N, C-alpha and C positions, 0 to 999 in steps of 0.2 A: 188422790190424797185421802187420808183417813177420814171417815165419816161422810164421804161424798161418793156419789155413784156417777159413772160416766155413761151417758146415753147417746146412741147414734141418732142420725138425723132423719131417717126415712119413716117417720111416723107422725101422728098427731098426738099432742099432749092434752088429755081430757081433764077438765077441772070439775070439782064437785058442784059448781054452779051450773054445769051443763055447757059452759062455753068451751070452745077448743080453738087452737090456733096451730097453723103450720109452723114448725120450729125453723130456726135460722139454718142456712146452708153451711153448718159447721158443727163439730162435736160440742155438745153442751154438758156443763157441769151443774148439777142441781145441789146446792148446799142444804143438807137435810135439816139443819137447825132453823132454816127460814121457810122452806116449802111446807105449806099446811093447807087446811081447808079454805083459808081466807087470803093466801099469799102465793103468788107465782114468783119464783126467783131462780135465775140461772146466770151462769157465766158462759161465754162461748169461747171456744178456741179460735184460732185465726180464721177470719172471714175472707172470702175471695176478694181480691183487690178491686174488682169491678162491682162489688155489692152496693146496691142502692137502698138506703133506709127509707127513702121516699116511696119505694115500691113494696116495702114490707108492711102489709096490712093484715095483722092478725085479727081473725073474726071475733067481734065482741070487745075489742080493745082499741084504745087510742095510744099514741106514742109521744113521749117527750124526751128529747136528747138535747143537752146544752151545747153551746159553743164554748169549748174549754180553752183556758188560757193560763194554766198553772198558777191559780190564785187561791185565796182563802174565801172566795165568795160562795155563799150558800143562798139558794133561792127556794122559796116554797111556791109550788105551782099547782094549778088546778085545771089548766087547759093544755091541749097538745100543741107541740111545735117541734120542729127539727132544725137544730143549729141556729136558732134565731136569738135565744137568750144567753148572754154570757154568764157562765158560772162553772164551778168545778165540783159543786155538791148540790144535790137536788133532794128536796123532801116533799112528800104529798100525803094527803089524807083521802084523796079522790079515788073511789073504786073504779076499776076498769081502765085505769091509766097506767101504761107500762112506762117506767122511767129507767134511764140507764146512763152510763158513761162509756166512752171509748178509750181503750188503752192499748199500748204496745208493750213497753217495758214497765210502765207505771203500775201501781197497785190499784186494782178496782175493789171497792168495798161496798157491800150491800148490807142493809140492816133493816130491822123492823122493831117497833116499840109499841107496847100496849100502854095506853094512857090511863090516868086516874079516872077518866070517864068511860073506860073500857072500849075506847075506839082505837083504831090502828093508824100508826104513822109509819111510812116506809121511806127509805133513803138510798141514794146511790152517790158514791164519792169517788172522784178521780184523785188519787194520792201519789203523785210522783215525788221526787225529793224536794222540789220547790214548794209544792203544796204541803208536804209533810213538815218542812221547817216553818211554814206559816200556820201549822197546826189545823189543817183543813178538817180532819175528822173530829177533833175536839170541838171546833166551832159548829159543825153540823149537829153533833150530839147535844151540845149545850143548847142550841136552838130548840131541839126536840124536847129536852128536859124542862127548859124554862118557859118557852112560849106555848108548846103543845101539851105540856104536863105528862110527858112520857115517863115511865117508871124505869129507873136503871135496872132494877132486879127483873124486869120483864122486857129487856132489850136484848136482841139477838143479832150478832154480827158475823159476817162471813167475808173472808179475804179470798180474792180470785187469783188466777195465774198472773205471775209477774216475774221480772228479772230478779235474780238472787245475788248475794254477795260473792258467790263463786265467780261471777262473770261481769259484774258492773263496776268497771274501773272509773274512778273519779279523780279530779285534780284538786289542788289545794283550795281553790275558790269555793268548791262544794264543802270541803272540810270546815272552812271558816264559817260558812252559813249554818252548818249543822251544830257546830260548837256554840255559835252565837244564840241559837234557838234553844238548845237543850243543855248547855253548860259543859258538855263533854262530847267527845267523839268515841269514847271508849266502848260503848255498847253497840255502836252502829257501824264502825269501820274496822276493817282488818288490813294490816300492813303486810305486804309480801314483797320482800326485797325492797325495791325503791318505788313500789306501786301501792295505791290505796284502793280498796274495794268496799263499796257500800252495800 
């Protein structure tokens, strides 16, 4: 994708802090608007089916992954855990904590925001159609802007690989939820013959 570089897996990624970690066993996408001296950010392409996050121990980092359930729940965390806390969006200010979400067809969103106190807030959002009609990304960013004093003009967002409208056929129940949430389906849905694609 434009503005992103694809990097293969057979190397270590070095950080300016001197920390390094063995990258995941998949091709990684580093969003250039997020990766910086103070931020590690990446999307992975498909992981092996038998991959264990419990065995992924990057040197110098701890990991937090939520137990996702297609909600609008946003949690702020400061301690590591894997699949113990139910949420679909995660924010943190803790250094050395890798946060993330797992997706297949759904949209993964990563962001960082500089606050009015010049600190850093980072976030990861799982935004499938259910979370999107519940406005999960809006709720995550609202929490960052109101509670953490993140500055909208210093907030950077990256969208990861996800299914597209060419391929994601939906039924009328999904159209109804989209229309109820956004007031229209016009900008979100394409009709082809007797089928709808989101």
